[in-house]
Backbone as a ProteinNet text record, in pm:
[ID]
protein_1_A
[PRIMARY]
MAELRYQITGMLEEEYKRRSCIEQAAIQQIQQLEVQVSKEQTKLSGALRRLQESHELADTQAMEIKKLKNALGRLDSALNHGRVCRSCSCGFCPMLLELSKCSIEGSLDLRPSNSSNIDETSENQALLEWRPDEASASDTV
[TERTIARY]
5054.9	4954	4814.6	4807.9	4680.7	4634.2	4729.7	4695.3	4636.8	4696	4645.4	4505.7	4485.6	4354.1	4252.3	4290.3	4200.9	4164	4260.9	4233.7	4142	4167.7	4083.2	3941.1	3925.1	3793.1	3721.1	3792.7	3734.3	3690.6	3774.6	3740.8	3618.1	3611.5	3496.3	3368.6	3376.5	3258.7	3214.2	3309.5	3275.3	3211.9	3268.1	3211.9	3070.4	3052.6	2920.3	2820.6	2857.1	2769.7	2739.7	2844.1	2824.1	2726.5	2745.3	2655.4	2514	2504.1	2373.7	2300.6	2372.9	2311.9	2266.9	2351	2315.6	2191.4	2185.3	2070.2	1942.7	1950.6	1833.8	1785.8	1879.5	1842.5	1776.1	1827.9	1769.9	1628.7	1611	1477.9	1378.2	1419.9	1331.1	1294.9	1393.7	1366.5	1269.9	1286.9	1195.8	1054.4	1040.1	907.7	842.6	922.4	868.4	822.9	900.9	862.8	737.8	723.7	603.2	480	491.5	379.8	344.9	446.4	424.3	356	400.1	337.9	191.5	164.6	27.6	-61.4	-10.8	-87.4	-114.3	-13.6	-30.2	-130.2	-129.4	-226.3	-367.9	-383.6	-514.8	-562.5	-472	-507.8	-546	-469.5	-495.7	-630.7	-661.2	-789.3	-905.6	-889	-993.4	-1011	-899.5	-906.3	-970.9	-936.8	-998	-1148	-1187.3	-1329.4	-1404.5	-1344.4	-1408.4	-1414.7	-1310.6	-1311.2	-1422.6	-1438.6	-1544.6	-1682.1	-1699.9	-1826.9	-1855.6	-1751.5	-1772.8	-1808.7	-1748.8	-1785.9	-1930.4	-1970.8	-2109.5	-2205.4	-2170.5	-2253.3	-2259	-2145.4	-2142.4	-2230.1	-2225.8	-2312	-2459	-2492.2	-2630.3	-2676.8	-2592.4	-2628.4	-2638.6	-2553.1	-2560.7	-2693.3	-2737.1	-2866.1	-2980.3	-2973.2	-3076.9	-3080.5	-2963.1	-2956.5	-3014.6	-2984.3	-3038.7	-3191.9	-3243.7	-3389.4	-3450.5	-3385.1	-3435.9	-3431.1	-3325.3	-3316.1	-3427.5	-3451.6	-3559.8	-3694.5	-3716.4	-3842	-3855.1	-3746	-3748.6	-3778.1	-3720.8	-3747.9	-3894	-3952.4	-4094.1	-4181	-4144.6	-4220.4	-4210.4	-4088.3	-4071	-4148.8	-4147.6	-4222	-4371.5	-4421.2	-4563.8	-4595.1	-4504.9	-4528.5	-4523.6	-4435.4	-4427.8	-4554.4	-4619.5	-4747.1	-4860.9	-4836.3	-4936.1	-5051.9	-5029.2	-5140.5	-5108.3	-5199.4	-5189.8	-5327.5	-5331.1	-5457	-5520.1	-5644.3	-5711.8	-5757.5	-5776.4	-5827.7	-5720.1	-5596.1	-5485.5	-5440.3	-5421.9	-5381.4	-5230.7	-5158.5	-5015.7	-4933.6	-4979.5	-4902.7	-4796	-4774.2	-4672.1	-4733.9	-4858	-4927	-4860.1	-4804.1	-4737.7	-4626.4	-4558.3	-4451.4	-4508.7	-4628.9	-4686.8	-4786.5	-4808.9	-4907.1	-4877	-4749	-4713.4	-4739.7	-4707.9	-4717.5	-4860.2	-4934.1	-5066	-5177.4	-5149.1	-5251.7	-5365.4	-5327.8	-5425.3	-5496.8	-5627.1	-5702.4	-5695.6	-5683.1	-5677.1	-5820.1	-5859.3	-5992.6	-5980.7	-5968.6	-5948.7	-5803.9	-5753.8	-5613	-5598.5	-5495.1	-5460.8	-5337.8	-5333.4	-5216.5	-5115.9	-5003.7	-4902.4	-4779.2	-4783.4	-4667.8	-4652.7	-4528.8	-4506.9	-4553	-4608.2	-4659.4	-4549.1	-4438.3	-4328	-4212.7	-4116.4	-4006.6	-3888.5	-3901.8	-3789.3	-3765.9	-3863.8	-3850.5	-3804	-3764.8	-3723.9	-3598.5	-3502.7	-3377.3	-3383.5	-3499	-3511.7	-3484.8	-3530.4	-3508.3	-3360.2	-3287.9	-3144.6	-3072.2	-3117.7	-3056.4	-3082.4	-3205	-3237.2	-3155.1	-3140.5	-3062.1	-2915.6	-2864.9	-2726.4	-2706.3	-2805.8	-2794.7	-2796.9	-2865.5	-2877.6	-2757.9	-2678.2	-2566.7	-2459.7	-2404.8	-2302.1	-2181.5	-2068.9	-1945.4	-1855.1	-1839	-1761.8	-1616.4	-1558.7	-1420	-1405.8	-1501	-1494.9	-1519.4	-1610.7	-1641.9	-1521.8	-1454.2	-1339.1	-1223.1	-1210	-1101.6	-1123.7	-1248.2	-1274.9	-1262.5	-1283.6	-1270.8	-1124.6	-1033.9	-893.9	-824.7	-888	-825.1	-826
2084.7	2029.5	2081.4	2207.8	2266.1	2202.4	2172	2106.8	1968.8	1895.9	1762.2	1771.8	1867.8	1888.8	1923.4	2006.4	2044.8	1921.9	1834.6	1713.1	1617.7	1601.2	1510.9	1566.6	1697.3	1759.6	1738	1754	1730	1584.6	1491.4	1349	1317.4	1377.5	1356	1409.3	1524.9	1580.6	1491	1437.8	1345.1	1217.1	1166.5	1046	1073.9	1191.7	1232	1236.7	1294.4	1303	1162.6	1079.4	943.3	865.6	873.3	802.6	860.4	989.4	1053.4	1002.1	988.3	934.5	789.7	711.7	571.5	563.8	648.9	651.6	690.8	789.3	831.5	718.8	648.8	536.4	425.5	397.9	294.3	333.4	461.5	509.5	496.5	531.9	518.5	372.3	284.1	141.7	88.6	131.6	89.8	138.6	261.7	315.6	237.6	202.7	123.2	-14.2	-74.9	-206.4	-197	-89.8	-71.5	-57	15.7	30.7	-105.7	-181.6	-314.5	-407.5	-404.4	-487	-446.8	-318.5	-269.9	-320.3	-315	-363.4	-513	-588.8	-733.5	-766.8	-691	-713.2	-685.5	-582.1	-550.7	-664.1	-714.4	-826.7	-949.3	-976.9	-1093.5	-1081.9	-964.7	-948.4	-964	-914	-932	-1078.5	-1150.4	-1292.7	-1371.5	-1338.1	-1407.2	-1379.2	-1256.8	-1221.7	-1300.8	-1309.5	-1386.7	-1535	-1586.1	-1725.9	-1751.9	-1663	-1678	-1671.5	-1579.3	-1568.2	-1694.4	-1750.6	-1872.6	-1989.8	-1997.3	-2103.8	-2087.8	-1964.8	-1940.8	-1978	-1942.7	-1978.1	-2129.5	-2195.6	-2341.9	-2406.8	-2354.9	-2408.9	-2388.2	-2270.1	-2240.5	-2332.7	-2350.3	-2438.2	-2582.7	-2624.9	-2761.9	-2784.6	-2683.5	-2695.5	-2701.5	-2619.1	-2621.2	-2756.9	-2810.4	-2941.6	-3048.4	-3041.4	-3138.6	-3130.6	-3007.8	-2990.6	-3045.2	-3018.5	-3068.4	-3220.9	-3280.3	-3426.6	-3486	-3423.1	-3470.8	-3458	-3345.2	-3325.3	-3426.6	-3451.7	-3550.7	-3689.3	-3720.3	-3849.7	-3863.5	-3758.1	-3763.5	-3776.2	-3703.4	-3712.1	-3852.5	-3906.9	-4042	-4143.9	-4123.6	-4214.3	-4207.3	-4086.1	-4071	-4127.5	-4107.5	-4160.6	-4312.8	-4369.4	-4515.1	-4573.5	-4498.2	-4543.4	-4512.7	-4425.9	-4395.7	-4312.3	-4230.3	-4152	-4004	-3926.6	-3781.5	-3726.1	-3621.1	-3558.1	-3493.8	-3527.8	-3469.6	-3327	-3289.4	-3156.3	-3048.8	-3087.8	-2991.8	-2974.2	-2849.9	-2824.5	-2802.5	-2803.4	-2771.4	-2888.2	-3010.7	-3125	-3169.1	-3093.2	-3128.1	-3170.3	-3201.2	-3240.9	-3359.9	-3456.8	-3566.4	-3519.5	-3413.1	-3361.7	-3293	-3243.2	-3164.6	-3242.2	-3369.9	-3448.5	-3449.4	-3464.4	-3470.2	-3335.9	-3227.3	-3096.2	-3042.1	-3059.9	-2998.2	-3090.9	-3218	-3316.6	-3315.7	-3300.9	-3296.3	-3430.4	-3426.1	-3550.8	-3600.1	-3727.7	-3788	-3811.4	-3741.5	-3757.4	-3840.8	-3966.5	-4054.2	-4044.3	-4147.7	-4144.6	-4162.4	-4106.2	-4121.3	-4210.4	-4297.6	-4382.3	-4306.9	-4268.6	-4192.8	-4275.3	-4402.6	-4486.1	-4500.2	-4500.1	-4509.6	-4644.6	-4638.1	-4760.5	-4843.3	-4780.2	-4856.7	-4862.3	-4948.1	-4968	-4876.3	-4782.5	-4694.7	-4591.5	-4566.2	-4464.9	-4522	-4646.6	-4709.8	-4642.8	-4615.1	-4556	-4403.9	-4343.8	-4198.4	-4139.3	-4207.6	-4157.6	-4151.9	-4257.7	-4257.6	-4155.3	-4136.6	-4034.9	-3895.6	-3868.8	-3738.4	-3713.6	-3815.8	-3798.6	-3777	-3843.4	-3822.3	-3679.4	-3624.6	-3486.7	-3388.3	-3423.5	-3333.6	-3341.1	-3446.6	-3459.3	-3359.3	-3298	-3196.9	-3240.6	-3242	-3281.6	-3159	-3097.5	-2975.2	-2993	-3113.2	-3133.6	-3121.7	-3179	-3171.6	-3029.3	-2958.5	-2820.6	-2730.1	-2746.6	-2661.3	-2696.1	-2823.5	-2861.2	-2801	-2795.1	-2736.7	-2585.4	-2522.6	-2377.9	-2333.6	-2418.8	-2380.1	-2398	-2466.3	-2491.5	-2370.3
-1647.6	-1560.8	-1599.2	-1632.9	-1673.8	-1804.5	-1892.3	-2018.7	-1993.4	-1901.5	-1868.2	-1807.9	-1719.4	-1658.8	-1766.8	-1863.1	-1973.9	-2057.6	-2085.8	-2164.8	-2088.8	-1960.7	-1879.7	-1871.5	-1855.2	-1850.1	-1983.7	-2094.9	-2227.1	-2243.9	-2196.3	-2204.3	-2118.4	-2001.4	-1913.6	-1977.7	-2042.7	-2110	-2225.1	-2301.4	-2410.3	-2356.1	-2246.7	-2184.6	-2132.7	-2075.8	-2027	-2142.4	-2257.4	-2374	-2429.4	-2435.4	-2486.6	-2398.8	-2268.3	-2175.7	-2180.9	-2201.7	-2214.2	-2338.2	-2448.6	-2572.4	-2552.6	-2487	-2460.8	-2372.2	-2270.8	-2180.6	-2255.3	-2342.8	-2420.9	-2513	-2576.8	-2664.4	-2583.3	-2464.2	-2378.7	-2334.7	-2300.4	-2259.4	-2374.3	-2496	-2612.2	-2637.7	-2623.6	-2644.7	-2539.1	-2415.8	-2308.5	-2337.7	-2383	-2415.6	-2529.1	-2631.4	-2742.2	-2693.9	-2606.8	-2553.6	-2467.2	-2391.4	-2310	-2398.5	-2508.6	-2602.5	-2663.5	-2700.1	-2759	-2658	-2532.6	-2428.7	-2409.8	-2410.9	-2395.8	-2509.9	-2633.1	-2748.3	-2736.2	-2694.4	-2681	-2570.7	-2462.6	-2355.4	-2403.7	-2485.1	-2541.4	-2631.7	-2715.4	-2802.5	-2720.5	-2616.7	-2532.8	-2463	-2408.6	-2339.4	-2437.7	-2560.8	-2662.4	-2698.1	-2712.6	-2745.9	-2632.7	-2509.4	-2395.3	-2388	-2418.4	-2416.8	-2524.6	-2644.7	-2751.7	-2717.6	-2651.3	-2609.9	-2509.7	-2413.5	-2314.4	-2381.1	-2474.9	-2545.8	-2626.7	-2688.3	-2767.6	-2678	-2557.4	-2464.4	-2418.2	-2391.4	-2350.7	-2463.2	-2585.9	-2700.4	-2718.4	-2701.4	-2713.6	-2606.9	-2484.8	-2378.7	-2411.8	-2460.8	-2498.4	-2610.2	-2710.1	-2821.4	-2777	-2684	-2633.2	-2561.5	-2484.8	-2416.3	-2517.1	-2621.6	-2724.6	-2794.5	-2823.6	-2889.3	-2799.3	-2670.3	-2576.2	-2572.7	-2571.4	-2571.5	-2700.9	-2813.5	-2941.5	-2947.5	-2894.2	-2892.9	-2806.8	-2692.3	-2605.8	-2676.6	-2743.9	-2816.3	-2929.5	-3000.4	-3107.3	-3052.5	-2937.5	-2874.9	-2836.7	-2780.1	-2743.9	-2868.5	-2975.8	-3100.2	-3159.9	-3163.5	-3216	-3133.6	-3001.9	-2914.4	-2945.5	-2963.1	-2994	-3131.6	-3227.5	-3361.4	-3361.6	-3280.2	-3271.8	-3210.8	-3123.8	-3068.2	-3164.2	-3261.5	-3364.1	-3316.7	-3215.9	-3163.4	-3166.9	-3218.4	-3220.5	-3189	-3114.5	-3076.4	-3199.7	-3230	-3346.1	-3322	-3195.6	-3166.7	-3177.7	-3188.8	-3193.4	-3338.3	-3380.2	-3517.9	-3531.4	-3419	-3426.7	-3479.9	-3463.2	-3509.7	-3411.7	-3307.2	-3209.7	-3076.2	-3078.1	-2956.7	-2887.5	-2960.6	-2890	-2797.5	-2835.2	-2749.3	-2626.5	-2638.5	-2531.2	-2445.8	-2477.9	-2404.4	-2255.4	-2220.5	-2079.2	-2011.5	-2080.1	-2017.8	-2013.6	-2120.6	-2128.1	-2082.2	-2063	-2024.3	-2124.7	-2253.2	-2361.1	-2370.7	-2384.1	-2395.3	-2538.8	-2554.4	-2686.8	-2733.8	-2841	-2897.6	-3023	-3005.3	-3119.3	-3162.9	-3218.9	-3256.6	-3406.4	-3456.6	-3596.7	-3605.5	-3704.1	-3721	-3807.7	-3746.6	-3817.5	-3847.9	-3821.7	-3850.9	-4001.4	-4050.2	-4193.8	-4248.6	-4368	-4426.9	-4490.8	-4528.4	-4586	-4486.5	-4512.4	-4418.3	-4446.4	-4540	-4571.8	-4463.2	-4377.5	-4273.4	-4140.6	-4137.2	-4011.6	-3956.4	-4042.8	-3997.8	-3989.2	-4017.3	-4017.6	-3879.8	-3774.4	-3639.5	-3608.9	-3638.5	-3609.8	-3696.2	-3819.7	-3904.8	-3849.5	-3803.2	-3744.8	-3619.4	-3536.7	-3415.6	-3449	-3552.6	-3593	-3642.2	-3708.1	-3754.1	-3637.8	-3530.2	-3416.5	-3322.3	-3330.7	-3238.2	-3273.1	-3168.5	-3186.5	-3107.2	-3171	-3105.3	-3098.7	-2979	-2967.2	-3012.5	-2991.4	-3032.2	-3183.5	-3258.4	-3404.9	-3451.7	-3385.8	-3425.6	-3402.9	-3288.9	-3262.3	-3352.6	-3394	-3484.3	-3622	-3667.7	-3798.3	-3796.7	-3678.8	-3669.2	-3674.1	-3625.1	-3621.9	-3754.5	-3850.5	-3981.1	-4066.1
[MASK]
+++++++++++++++++++++++++++++++++++++++++++++++++++++++++++++++++++++++++++++++++++++++++++++++++++++++++++++++++++++++++++++++++++++++++++++

């Protein structure tokens, strides 16, 4: 009977050691997974921050493009009327006529003498147009 008790005690100790090893391996695996999750969360937060910054930049650039298109439209309108303020040396007085109430001191005819510049306005506007869908598609390639 004592021999049987000794064998059972030995078996219990071996089972205890085996379960202890399994528990230690499981704890190590859990720790490794926690480290991996932490790294992935850091990567995700960085990617989200960059995405937000790119959206803010895209909004800023869209506003700048809108302002440039409006300025180009005002310039084209002034050029089509053929009037520019002679007292201003900046050359952009037609864009500022509304804002500065600049008086026109004689006008200069700035309309092109040949017909090759007729499509220039549409070409300039085509160059200024920005399509966010096309830009994002080219960035992902």
